PDB file of N, H, CA, C and O in Angstrom:
ATOM      1  N   PRO A   1       0.822  -1.202   0.000  1.00  0.00           N
ATOM      2  CA  PRO A   1       0.000   0.000   0.000  1.00  0.00           C
ATOM      3  C   PRO A   1       0.864   1.263   0.000  1.00  0.00           C
ATOM      4  O   PRO A   1       1.929   1.315   0.614  1.00  0.00           O
ATOM      5  N   GLY A   2       0.372   2.262  -0.700  1.00  0.00           N
ATOM      6  H   GLY A   2      -0.493   2.219  -1.199  1.00  0.00           H
ATOM      7  CA  GLY A   2       1.101   3.517  -0.795  1.00  0.00           C
ATOM      8  C   GLY A   2       1.924   3.664  -2.055  1.00  0.00           C
ATOM      9  O   GLY A   2       2.405   4.759  -2.348  1.00  0.00           O
ATOM     10  N   ASP A   3       2.103   2.578  -2.820  1.00  0.00           N
ATOM     11  H   ASP A   3       1.712   1.689  -2.582  1.00  0.00           H
ATOM     12  CA  ASP A   3       2.869   2.646  -4.065  1.00  0.00           C
ATOM     13  C   ASP A   3       2.079   3.388  -5.135  1.00  0.00           C
ATOM     14  O   ASP A   3       0.849   3.332  -5.167  1.00  0.00           O
ATOM     15  N   LYS A   4       2.790   4.074  -5.997  1.00  0.00           N
ATOM     16  H   LYS A   4       3.789   4.120  -5.971  1.00  0.00           H
ATOM     17  CA  LYS A   4       2.174   4.757  -7.130  1.00  0.00           C
ATOM     18  C   LYS A   4       2.180   3.818  -8.330  1.00  0.00           C
ATOM     19  O   LYS A   4       3.208   3.218  -8.642  1.00  0.00           O
ATOM     20  N   VAL A   5       1.032   3.685  -9.012  1.00  0.00           N
ATOM     21  H   VAL A   5       0.196   4.172  -8.759  1.00  0.00           H
ATOM     22  CA  VAL A   5       0.913   2.775 -10.144  1.00  0.00           C
ATOM     23  C   VAL A   5       0.117   3.420 -11.270  1.00  0.00           C
ATOM     24  O   VAL A   5      -0.606   4.396 -11.069  1.00  0.00           O
ATOM     25  N   LEU A   6       0.271   2.844 -12.467  1.00  0.00           N
ATOM     26  H   LEU A   6       0.858   2.051 -12.631  1.00  0.00           H
ATOM     27  CA  LEU A   6      -0.555   3.177 -13.618  1.00  0.00           C
ATOM     28  C   LEU A   6      -1.420   1.961 -13.902  1.00  0.00           C
ATOM     29  O   LEU A   6      -0.945   0.830 -13.806  1.00  0.00           O
ATOM     30  N   VAL A   7      -2.699   2.181 -14.254  1.00  0.00           N
ATOM     31  H   VAL A   7      -3.085   3.100 -14.331  1.00  0.00           H
ATOM     32  CA  VAL A   7      -3.618   1.087 -14.539  1.00  0.00           C
ATOM     33  C   VAL A   7      -3.882   1.055 -16.036  1.00  0.00           C
ATOM     34  O   VAL A   7      -4.276   2.062 -16.625  1.00  0.00           O
ATOM     35  N   LYS A   8      -3.665  -0.103 -16.650  1.00  0.00           N
ATOM     36  H   LYS A   8      -3.345  -0.921 -16.171  1.00  0.00           H
ATOM     37  CA  LYS A   8      -3.887  -0.252 -18.082  1.00  0.00           C
ATOM     38  C   LYS A   8      -5.381  -0.251 -18.371  1.00  0.00           C
ATOM     39  O   LYS A   8      -6.146  -0.956 -17.713  1.00  0.00           O
ATOM     40  N   SER A   9      -5.797   0.542 -19.358  1.00  0.00           N
ATOM     41  H   SER A   9      -5.176   1.114 -19.892  1.00  0.00           H
ATOM     42  CA  SER A   9      -7.203   0.621 -19.742  1.00  0.00           C
ATOM     43  C   SER A   9      -7.610  -0.628 -20.497  1.00  0.00           C
ATOM     44  O   SER A   9      -6.852  -1.139 -21.322  1.00  0.00           O
ATOM     45  N   LEU A  10      -8.813  -1.122 -20.213  1.00  0.00           N
ATOM     46  H   LEU A  10      -9.429  -0.707 -19.543  1.00  0.00           H
ATOM     47  CA  LEU A  10      -9.314  -2.297 -20.926  1.00  0.00           C
ATOM     48  C   LEU A  10      -9.837  -1.925 -22.304  1.00  0.00           C
ATOM     49  O   LEU A  10      -9.643  -2.666 -23.268  1.00  0.00           O
ATOM     50  N   PHE A  11     -10.503  -0.775 -22.398  1.00  0.00           N
ATOM     51  H   PHE A  11     -10.661  -0.173 -21.615  1.00  0.00           H
ATOM     52  CA  PHE A  11     -11.107  -0.358 -23.657  1.00  0.00           C
ATOM     53  C   PHE A  11     -10.632   1.042 -24.010  1.00  0.00           C
ATOM     54  O   PHE A  11     -10.615   1.934 -23.162  1.00  0.00           O
ATOM     55  N   LYS A  12     -10.251   1.229 -25.257  1.00  0.00           N
ATOM     56  H   LYS A  12     -10.265   0.504 -25.946  1.00  0.00           H
ATOM     57  CA  LYS A  12      -9.865   2.553 -25.743  1.00  0.00           C
ATOM     58  C   LYS A  12     -11.051   3.151 -26.482  1.00  0.00           C
ATOM     59  O   LYS A  12     -11.695   2.472 -27.283  1.00  0.00           O
ATOM     60  N   SER A  13     -11.341   4.419 -26.215  1.00  0.00           N
ATOM     61  H   SER A  13     -10.818   4.970 -25.565  1.00  0.00           H
ATOM     62  CA  SER A  13     -12.442   5.073 -26.912  1.00  0.00           C
ATOM     63  C   SER A  13     -11.973   5.721 -28.208  1.00  0.00           C
ATOM     64  O   SER A  13     -12.783   5.975 -29.099  1.00  0.00           O
ATOM     65  N   GLY A  14     -10.688   5.988 -28.325  1.00  0.00           N
ATOM     66  H   GLY A  14     -10.029   5.782 -27.601  1.00  0.00           H
ATOM     67  CA  GLY A  14     -10.150   6.613 -29.524  1.00  0.00           C
ATOM     68  C   GLY A  14      -8.792   6.048 -29.877  1.00  0.00           C
ATOM     69  O   GLY A  14      -8.171   5.334 -29.089  1.00  0.00           O
ATOM     70  N   THR A  15      -8.343   6.377 -31.068  1.00  0.00           N
ATOM     71  H   THR A  15      -8.847   6.956 -31.709  1.00  0.00           H
ATOM     72  CA  THR A  15      -7.068   5.864 -31.562  1.00  0.00           C
ATOM     73  C   THR A  15      -5.882   6.393 -30.769  1.00  0.00           C
ATOM     74  O   THR A  15      -4.915   5.666 -30.537  1.00  0.00           O
ATOM     75  N   PHE A  16      -5.949   7.645 -30.355  1.00  0.00           N
ATOM     76  H   PHE A  16      -6.734   8.235 -30.544  1.00  0.00           H
ATOM     77  CA  PHE A  16      -4.804   8.282 -29.714  1.00  0.00           C
ATOM     78  C   PHE A  16      -4.915   8.337 -28.194  1.00  0.00           C
ATOM     79  O   PHE A  16      -4.185   9.092 -27.552  1.00  0.00           O
ATOM     80  N   ASP A  17      -5.810   7.557 -27.614  1.00  0.00           N
ATOM     81  H   ASP A  17      -6.403   6.944 -28.136  1.00  0.00           H
ATOM     82  CA  ASP A  17      -5.931   7.516 -26.160  1.00  0.00           C
ATOM     83  C   ASP A  17      -4.730   6.792 -25.560  1.00  0.00           C
ATOM     84  O   ASP A  17      -4.254   5.809 -26.128  1.00  0.00           O
ATOM     85  N   PRO A  18      -4.239   7.263 -24.426  1.00  0.00           N
ATOM     86  CA  PRO A  18      -3.100   6.577 -23.800  1.00  0.00           C
ATOM     87  C   PRO A  18      -3.518   5.203 -23.277  1.00  0.00           C
ATOM     88  O   PRO A  18      -4.666   5.023 -22.870  1.00  0.00           O
ATOM     89  N   PRO A  19      -2.607   4.239 -23.282  1.00  0.00           N
ATOM     90  CA  PRO A  19      -2.960   2.892 -22.825  1.00  0.00           C
ATOM     91  C   PRO A  19      -3.110   2.788 -21.308  1.00  0.00           C
ATOM     92  O   PRO A  19      -3.705   1.831 -20.813  1.00  0.00           O
ATOM     93  N   TYR A  20      -2.579   3.759 -20.568  1.00  0.00           N
ATOM     94  H   TYR A  20      -2.096   4.536 -20.971  1.00  0.00           H
ATOM     95  CA  TYR A  20      -2.649   3.711 -19.110  1.00  0.00           C
ATOM     96  C   TYR A  20      -3.372   4.934 -18.564  1.00  0.00           C
ATOM     97  O   TYR A  20      -3.338   6.011 -19.159  1.00  0.00           O
ATOM     98  N   SER A  21      -4.029   4.747 -17.417  1.00  0.00           N
ATOM     99  H   SER A  21      -4.056   3.872 -16.935  1.00  0.00           H
ATOM    100  CA  SER A  21      -4.720   5.836 -16.739  1.00  0.00           C
ATOM    101  C   SER A  21      -3.701   6.725 -16.025  1.00  0.00           C
ATOM    102  O   SER A  21      -2.523   6.378 -15.947  1.00  0.00           O
ATOM    103  N   PRO A  22      -4.150   7.872 -15.503  1.00  0.00           N
ATOM    104  CA  PRO A  22      -3.221   8.716 -14.735  1.00  0.00           C
ATOM    105  C   PRO A  22      -2.721   8.001 -13.471  1.00  0.00           C
ATOM    106  O   PRO A  22      -3.285   6.994 -13.044  1.00  0.00           O
ATOM    107  N   LEU A  23      -1.680   8.533 -12.903  1.00  0.00           N
ATOM    108  H   LEU A  23      -1.222   9.352 -13.249  1.00  0.00           H
ATOM    109  CA  LEU A  23      -1.046   7.978 -11.712  1.00  0.00           C
ATOM    110  C   LEU A  23      -2.036   7.884 -10.554  1.00  0.00           C
ATOM    111  O   LEU A  23      -2.783   8.830 -10.298  1.00  0.00           O
ATOM    112  N   THR A  24      -2.047   6.753  -9.854  1.00  0.00           N
ATOM    113  H   THR A  24      -1.441   5.985 -10.061  1.00  0.00           H
ATOM    114  CA  THR A  24      -2.924   6.560  -8.701  1.00  0.00           C
ATOM    115  C   THR A  24      -2.169   5.824  -7.601  1.00  0.00           C
ATOM    116  O   THR A  24      -1.104   5.257  -7.845  1.00  0.00           O
ATOM    117  N   THR A  25      -2.716   5.835  -6.403  1.00  0.00           N
ATOM    118  H   THR A  25      -3.581   6.296  -6.205  1.00  0.00           H
ATOM    119  CA  THR A  25      -2.063   5.233  -5.243  1.00  0.00           C
ATOM    120  C   THR A  25      -2.759   3.936  -4.841  1.00  0.00           C
ATOM    121  O   THR A  25      -3.988   3.855  -4.847  1.00  0.00           O
ATOM    122  N   VAL A  26      -1.969   2.928  -4.493  1.00  0.00           N
ATOM    123  H   VAL A  26      -0.972   2.994  -4.488  1.00  0.00           H
ATOM    124  CA  VAL A  26      -2.503   1.635  -4.060  1.00  0.00           C
ATOM    125  C   VAL A  26      -3.005   1.754  -2.625  1.00  0.00           C
ATOM    126  O   VAL A  26      -2.329   2.309  -1.759  1.00  0.00           O
ATOM    127  N   VAL A  27      -4.225   1.214  -2.386  1.00  0.00           N
ATOM    128  H   VAL A  27      -4.774   0.764  -3.090  1.00  0.00           H
ATOM    129  CA  VAL A  27      -4.824   1.250  -1.059  1.00  0.00           C
ATOM    130  C   VAL A  27      -4.713  -0.110  -0.373  1.00  0.00           C
ATOM    131  O   VAL A  27      -4.360  -0.191   0.804  1.00  0.00           O
ATOM    132  N   ALA A  28      -5.020  -1.192  -1.124  1.00  0.00           N
ATOM    133  H   ALA A  28      -5.307  -1.126  -2.079  1.00  0.00           H
ATOM    134  CA  ALA A  28      -4.982  -2.542  -0.553  1.00  0.00           C
ATOM    135  C   ALA A  28      -4.499  -3.528  -1.609  1.00  0.00           C
ATOM    136  O   ALA A  28      -4.659  -3.300  -2.808  1.00  0.00           O
ATOM    137  N   ILE A  29      -3.903  -4.630  -1.147  1.00  0.00           N
ATOM    138  H   ILE A  29      -3.772  -4.814  -0.173  1.00  0.00           H
ATOM    139  CA  ILE A  29      -3.338  -5.629  -2.048  1.00  0.00           C
ATOM    140  C   ILE A  29      -3.768  -7.019  -1.588  1.00  0.00           C
ATOM    141  O   ILE A  29      -3.764  -7.316  -0.393  1.00  0.00           O
ATOM    142  N   THR A  30      -4.141  -7.873  -2.552  1.00  0.00           N
ATOM    143  H   THR A  30      -4.145  -7.632  -3.522  1.00  0.00           H
ATOM    144  CA  THR A  30      -4.315  -9.296  -2.284  1.00  0.00           C
ATOM    145  C   THR A  30      -3.300 -10.031  -3.143  1.00  0.00           C
ATOM    146  O   THR A  30      -2.404  -9.416  -3.719  1.00  0.00           O
ATOM    147  N   ARG A  31      -3.440 -11.323  -3.225  1.00  0.00           N
ATOM    148  H   ARG A  31      -4.169 -11.823  -2.757  1.00  0.00           H
ATOM    149  CA  ARG A  31      -2.480 -12.111  -3.996  1.00  0.00           C
ATOM    150  C   ARG A  31      -2.508 -11.756  -5.486  1.00  0.00           C
ATOM    151  O   ARG A  31      -1.462 -11.723  -6.134  1.00  0.00           O
ATOM    152  N   ARG A  32      -3.698 -11.491  -6.030  1.00  0.00           N
ATOM    153  H   ARG A  32      -4.548 -11.518  -5.504  1.00  0.00           H
ATOM    154  CA  ARG A  32      -3.819 -11.233  -7.469  1.00  0.00           C
ATOM    155  C   ARG A  32      -4.499  -9.922  -7.823  1.00  0.00           C
ATOM    156  O   ARG A  32      -4.577  -9.573  -9.001  1.00  0.00           O
ATOM    157  N   ALA A  33      -4.987  -9.197  -6.850  1.00  0.00           N
ATOM    158  H   ALA A  33      -4.925  -9.480  -5.893  1.00  0.00           H
ATOM    159  CA  ALA A  33      -5.742  -7.984  -7.137  1.00  0.00           C
ATOM    160  C   ALA A  33      -5.259  -6.818  -6.280  1.00  0.00           C
ATOM    161  O   ALA A  33      -4.628  -6.992  -5.238  1.00  0.00           O
ATOM    162  N   VAL A  34      -5.584  -5.621  -6.768  1.00  0.00           N
ATOM    163  H   VAL A  34      -6.096  -5.479  -7.615  1.00  0.00           H
ATOM    164  CA  VAL A  34      -5.163  -4.391  -6.097  1.00  0.00           C
ATOM    165  C   VAL A  34      -6.336  -3.428  -6.068  1.00  0.00           C
ATOM    166  O   VAL A  34      -7.108  -3.351  -7.023  1.00  0.00           O
ATOM    167  N   LEU A  35      -6.468  -2.701  -4.983  1.00  0.00           N
ATOM    168  H   LEU A  35      -5.841  -2.763  -4.206  1.00  0.00           H
ATOM    169  CA  LEU A  35      -7.481  -1.669  -4.841  1.00  0.00           C
ATOM    170  C   LEU A  35      -6.762  -0.331  -4.844  1.00  0.00           C
ATOM    171  O   LEU A  35      -5.791  -0.150  -4.109  1.00  0.00           O
ATOM    172  N   THR A  36      -7.229   0.619  -5.668  1.00  0.00           N
ATOM    173  H   THR A  36      -8.018   0.473  -6.264  1.00  0.00           H
ATOM    174  CA  THR A  36      -6.578   1.926  -5.766  1.00  0.00           C
ATOM    175  C   THR A  36      -7.507   3.023  -5.273  1.00  0.00           C
ATOM    176  O   THR A  36      -8.700   2.797  -5.072  1.00  0.00           O
ATOM    177  N   GLU A  37      -6.949   4.215  -5.078  1.00  0.00           N
ATOM    178  H   GLU A  37      -5.980   4.399  -5.241  1.00  0.00           H
ATOM    179  CA  GLU A  37      -7.746   5.358  -4.632  1.00  0.00           C
ATOM    180  C   GLU A  37      -8.770   5.780  -5.681  1.00  0.00           C
ATOM    181  O   GLU A  37      -9.905   6.113  -5.341  1.00  0.00           O
ATOM    182  N   GLU A  38      -8.383   5.769  -6.931  1.00  0.00           N
ATOM    183  H   GLU A  38      -7.461   5.498  -7.208  1.00  0.00           H
ATOM    184  CA  GLU A  38      -9.247   6.248  -8.008  1.00  0.00           C
ATOM    185  C   GLU A  38     -10.372   5.280  -8.349  1.00  0.00           C
ATOM    186  O   GLU A  38     -11.485   5.705  -8.658  1.00  0.00           O
ATOM    187  N   ASN A  39     -10.091   3.984  -8.295  1.00  0.00           N
ATOM    188  H   ASN A  39      -9.187   3.638  -8.043  1.00  0.00           H
ATOM    189  CA  ASN A  39     -11.055   2.975  -8.706  1.00  0.00           C
ATOM    190  C   ASN A  39     -11.386   2.107  -7.501  1.00  0.00           C
ATOM    191  O   ASN A  39     -10.510   1.416  -6.982  1.00  0.00           O
ATOM    192  N   GLN A  40     -12.624   2.130  -7.050  1.00  0.00           N
ATOM    193  H   GLN A  40     -13.336   2.692  -7.471  1.00  0.00           H
ATOM    194  CA  GLN A  40     -13.008   1.383  -5.853  1.00  0.00           C
ATOM    195  C   GLN A  40     -13.415  -0.057  -6.150  1.00  0.00           C
ATOM    196  O   GLN A  40     -14.083  -0.689  -5.331  1.00  0.00           O
ATOM    197  N   THR A  41     -13.023  -0.580  -7.304  1.00  0.00           N
ATOM    198  H   THR A  41     -12.480  -0.067  -7.969  1.00  0.00           H
ATOM    199  CA  THR A  41     -13.207  -2.000  -7.603  1.00  0.00           C
ATOM    200  C   THR A  41     -11.829  -2.636  -7.679  1.00  0.00           C
ATOM    201  O   THR A  41     -10.838  -1.963  -7.963  1.00  0.00           O
ATOM    202  N   TRP A  42     -11.773  -3.938  -7.424  1.00  0.00           N
ATOM    203  H   TRP A  42     -12.578  -4.485  -7.194  1.00  0.00           H
ATOM    204  CA  TRP A  42     -10.497  -4.645  -7.448  1.00  0.00           C
ATOM    205  C   TRP A  42      -9.999  -4.771  -8.878  1.00  0.00           C
ATOM    206  O   TRP A  42     -10.780  -5.057  -9.785  1.00  0.00           O
ATOM    207  N   ILE A  43      -8.708  -4.561  -9.084  1.00  0.00           N
ATOM    208  H   ILE A  43      -8.074  -4.329  -8.346  1.00  0.00           H
ATOM    209  CA  ILE A  43      -8.077  -4.607 -10.403  1.00  0.00           C
ATOM    210  C   ILE A  43      -7.057  -5.733 -10.392  1.00  0.00           C
ATOM    211  O   ILE A  43      -6.283  -5.864  -9.443  1.00  0.00           O
ATOM    212  N   HIS A  44      -7.051  -6.547 -11.444  1.00  0.00           N
ATOM    213  H   HIS A  44      -7.679  -6.440 -12.215  1.00  0.00           H
ATOM    214  CA  HIS A  44      -6.085  -7.639 -11.523  1.00  0.00           C
ATOM    215  C   HIS A  44      -4.677  -7.060 -11.622  1.00  0.00           C
ATOM    216  O   HIS A  44      -4.455  -6.051 -12.293  1.00  0.00           O
ATOM    217  N   ALA A  45      -3.746  -7.698 -10.957  1.00  0.00           N
ATOM    218  H   ALA A  45      -3.927  -8.517 -10.412  1.00  0.00           H
ATOM    219  CA  ALA A  45      -2.369  -7.194 -10.879  1.00  0.00           C
ATOM    220  C   ALA A  45      -1.680  -7.125 -12.238  1.00  0.00           C
ATOM    221  O   ALA A  45      -0.738  -6.350 -12.403  1.00  0.00           O
ATOM    222  N   SER A  46      -2.122  -7.912 -13.212  1.00  0.00           N
ATOM    223  H   SER A  46      -2.887  -8.542 -13.078  1.00  0.00           H
ATOM    224  CA  SER A  46      -1.495  -7.891 -14.536  1.00  0.00           C
ATOM    225  C   SER A  46      -1.774  -6.594 -15.290  1.00  0.00           C
ATOM    226  O   SER A  46      -1.096  -6.304 -16.275  1.00  0.00           O
ATOM    227  N   ARG A  47      -2.753  -5.810 -14.853  1.00  0.00           N
ATOM    228  H   ARG A  47      -3.304  -6.045 -14.052  1.00  0.00           H
ATOM    229  CA  ARG A  47      -3.081  -4.538 -15.505  1.00  0.00           C
ATOM    230  C   ARG A  47      -2.321  -3.358 -14.914  1.00  0.00           C
ATOM    231  O   ARG A  47      -2.544  -2.221 -15.331  1.00  0.00           O
ATOM    232  N   LEU A  48      -1.437  -3.595 -13.963  1.00  0.00           N
ATOM    233  H   LEU A  48      -1.256  -4.519 -13.625  1.00  0.00           H
ATOM    234  CA  LEU A  48      -0.736  -2.509 -13.284  1.00  0.00           C
ATOM    235  C   LEU A  48       0.698  -2.374 -13.756  1.00  0.00           C
ATOM    236  O   LEU A  48       1.350  -3.346 -14.135  1.00  0.00           O
ATOM    237  N   LYS A  49       1.163  -1.146 -13.720  1.00  0.00           N
ATOM    238  H   LYS A  49       0.634  -0.356 -13.412  1.00  0.00           H
ATOM    239  CA  LYS A  49       2.575  -0.854 -13.988  1.00  0.00           C
ATOM    240  C   LYS A  49       3.044   0.057 -12.859  1.00  0.00           C
ATOM    241  O   LYS A  49       2.489   1.134 -12.641  1.00  0.00           O
ATOM    242  N   ARG A  50       4.060  -0.387 -12.156  1.00  0.00           N
ATOM    243  H   ARG A  50       4.511  -1.262 -12.333  1.00  0.00           H
ATOM    244  CA  ARG A  50       4.586   0.391 -11.040  1.00  0.00           C
ATOM    245  C   ARG A  50       5.378   1.583 -11.560  1.00  0.00           C
ATOM    246  O   ARG A  50       6.177   1.448 -12.487  1.00  0.00           O
ATOM    247  N   CYS A  51       5.157   2.737 -10.966  1.00  0.00           N
ATOM    248  H   CYS A  51       4.508   2.846 -10.213  1.00  0.00           H
ATOM    249  CA  CYS A  51       5.883   3.941 -11.362  1.00  0.00           C
ATOM    250  C   CYS A  51       7.213   3.997 -10.631  1.00  0.00           C
ATOM    251  O   CYS A  51       7.276   3.758  -9.425  1.00  0.00           O
ATOM    252  N   PRO A  52       8.267   4.309 -11.354  1.00  0.00           N
ATOM    253  CA  PRO A  52       9.562   4.424 -10.686  1.00  0.00           C
ATOM    254  C   PRO A  52       9.590   5.646  -9.777  1.00  0.00           C
ATOM    255  O   PRO A  52       9.023   6.689 -10.101  1.00  0.00           O
ATOM    256  N   THR A  53      10.244   5.507  -8.658  1.00  0.00           N
ATOM    257  H   THR A  53      10.705   4.659  -8.395  1.00  0.00           H
ATOM    258  CA  THR A  53      10.417   6.629  -7.750  1.00  0.00           C
ATOM    259  C   THR A  53      11.765   7.277  -8.028  1.00  0.00           C
ATOM    260  O   THR A  53      12.589   6.720  -8.753  1.00  0.00           O
ATOM    261  N   SER A  54      11.982   8.418  -7.468  1.00  0.00           N
ATOM    262  H   SER A  54      11.313   8.871  -6.879  1.00  0.00           H
ATOM    263  CA  SER A  54      13.248   9.109  -7.705  1.00  0.00           C
ATOM    264  C   SER A  54      14.430   8.330  -7.132  1.00  0.00           C
ATOM    265  O   SER A  54      15.555   8.458  -7.617  1.00  0.00           O
ATOM    266  N   SER A  55      14.178   7.525  -6.105  1.00  0.00           N
ATOM    267  H   SER A  55      13.265   7.421  -5.712  1.00  0.00           H
ATOM    268  CA  SER A  55      15.278   6.752  -5.521  1.00  0.00           C
ATOM    269  C   SER A  55      15.630   5.530  -6.362  1.00  0.00           C
ATOM    270  O   SER A  55      16.751   5.028  -6.274  1.00  0.00           O
ATOM    271  N   THR A  56      14.683   5.034  -7.188  1.00  0.00           N
ATOM    272  H   THR A  56      13.773   5.441  -7.260  1.00  0.00           H
ATOM    273  CA  THR A  56      14.965   3.856  -8.004  1.00  0.00           C
ATOM    274  C   THR A  56      15.445   4.211  -9.401  1.00  0.00           C
ATOM    275  O   THR A  56      15.906   3.337 -10.134  1.00  0.00           O
ATOM    276  N   LEU A  57      15.344   5.467  -9.777  1.00  0.00           N
ATOM    277  H   LEU A  57      14.969   6.177  -9.181  1.00  0.00           H
ATOM    278  CA  LEU A  57      15.816   5.870 -11.100  1.00  0.00           C
ATOM    279  C   LEU A  57      17.335   5.895 -11.118  1.00  0.00           C
ATOM    280  O   LEU A  57      17.971   6.372 -10.178  1.00  0.00           O
ATOM    281  N   ASP A  58      17.899   5.388 -12.176  1.00  0.00           N
ATOM    282  H   ASP A  58      17.382   5.001 -12.940  1.00  0.00           H
ATOM    283  CA  ASP A  58      19.350   5.385 -12.326  1.00  0.00           C
ATOM    284  C   ASP A  58      19.723   6.537 -13.249  1.00  0.00           C
ATOM    285  O   ASP A  58      19.730   6.392 -14.471  1.00  0.00           O
ATOM    286  N   ILE A  59      20.030   7.669 -12.654  1.00  0.00           N
ATOM    287  H   ILE A  59      20.024   7.786 -11.661  1.00  0.00           H
ATOM    288  CA  ILE A  59      20.376   8.856 -13.427  1.00  0.00           C
ATOM    289  C   ILE A  59      21.894   8.967 -13.462  1.00  0.00           C
ATOM    290  O   ILE A  59      22.531   9.164 -12.427  1.00  0.00           O
ATOM    291  N   PRO A  60      22.474   8.839 -14.654  1.00  0.00           N
ATOM    292  CA  PRO A  60      23.937   8.913 -14.729  1.00  0.00           C
ATOM    293  C   PRO A  60      24.426  10.321 -14.415  1.00  0.00           C
ATOM    294  O   PRO A  60      23.810  11.312 -14.805  1.00  0.00           O
ATOM    295  N   SER A  61      25.532  10.386 -13.712  1.00  0.00           N
ATOM    296  H   SER A  61      26.033   9.581 -13.395  1.00  0.00           H
ATOM    297  CA  SER A  61      26.111  11.689 -13.406  1.00  0.00           C
ATOM    298  C   SER A  61      26.888  12.179 -14.623  1.00  0.00           C
ATOM    299  O   SER A  61      27.406  11.385 -15.407  1.00  0.00           O
ATOM    300  N   LYS A  62      26.957  13.478 -14.763  1.00  0.00           N
ATOM    301  H   LYS A  62      26.535  14.123 -14.125  1.00  0.00           H
ATOM    302  CA  LYS A  62      27.676  14.051 -15.902  1.00  0.00           C
ATOM    303  C   LYS A  62      29.169  13.816 -15.731  1.00  0.00           C
ATOM    304  O   LYS A  62      29.730  13.982 -14.648  1.00  0.00           O
ATOM    305  N   GLU A  63      29.779  13.432 -16.808  1.00  0.00           N
ATOM    306  H   GLU A  63      29.324  13.297 -17.688  1.00  0.00           H
ATOM    307  CA  GLU A  63      31.225  13.222 -16.762  1.00  0.00           C
ATOM    308  C   GLU A  63      31.917  14.578 -16.747  1.00  0.00           C
ATOM    309  O   GLU A  63      31.600  15.474 -17.530  1.00  0.00           O
ATOM    310  N   ARG A  64      32.846  14.695 -15.853  1.00  0.00           N
ATOM    311  H   ARG A  64      33.103  13.968 -15.217  1.00  0.00           H
ATOM    312  CA  ARG A  64      33.579  15.954 -15.747  1.00  0.00           C
ATOM    313  C   ARG A  64      34.827  15.880 -16.607  1.00  0.00           C
ATOM    314  O   ARG A  64      35.587  14.913 -16.553  1.00  0.00           O
ATOM    315  N   SER A  65      35.017  16.899 -17.382  1.00  0.00           N
ATOM    316  H   SER A  65      34.400  17.684 -17.425  1.00  0.00           H
ATOM    317  CA  SER A  65      36.234  16.944 -18.198  1.00  0.00           C
ATOM    318  C   SER A  65      37.192  17.956 -17.570  1.00  0.00           C
ATOM    319  O   SER A  65      36.786  19.027 -17.121  1.00  0.00           O
ATOM    320  N   THR A  66      38.434  17.597 -17.553  1.00  0.00           N
ATOM    321  H   THR A  66      38.764  16.726 -17.919  1.00  0.00           H
ATOM    322  CA  THR A  66      39.446  18.499 -16.999  1.00  0.00           C
ATOM    323  C   THR A  66      40.197  19.151 -18.146  1.00  0.00           C
ATOM    324  O   THR A  66      40.540  18.498 -19.131  1.00  0.00           O
ATOM    325  N   SER A  67      40.442  20.409 -18.010  1.00  0.00           N
ATOM    326  H   SER A  67      40.164  20.939 -17.209  1.00  0.00           H
ATOM    327  CA  SER A  67      41.203  21.114 -19.049  1.00  0.00           C
ATOM    328  C   SER A  67      42.650  21.260 -18.600  1.00  0.00           C
ATOM    329  O   SER A  67      42.929  21.475 -17.421  1.00  0.00           O
ATOM    330  N   ASP A  68      43.543  21.142 -19.535  1.00  0.00           N
ATOM    331  H   ASP A  68      43.316  20.967 -20.493  1.00  0.00           H
ATOM    332  CA  ASP A  68      44.978  21.251 -19.230  1.00  0.00           C
ATOM    333  C   ASP A  68      45.460  22.665 -19.349  1.00  0.00           C
ATOM    334  O   ASP A  68      46.640  22.936 -19.127  1.00  0.00           O
TER     335      ASP A  68
END
């Protein structure tokens, strides 16, 4: 609980609709389903994508060049 996730849409209404809903927070978890703040029905775990946090992102540091 507390993780940020994206929920994959089952049905697209248009060609250019995004495949995932806006960011939402997990409220409860079972073995195969998740309950989120935005959707008060249980969602199968296969429809979720976990959002990376700033601590899990691997941001390369800029290489420093030295001048002679």
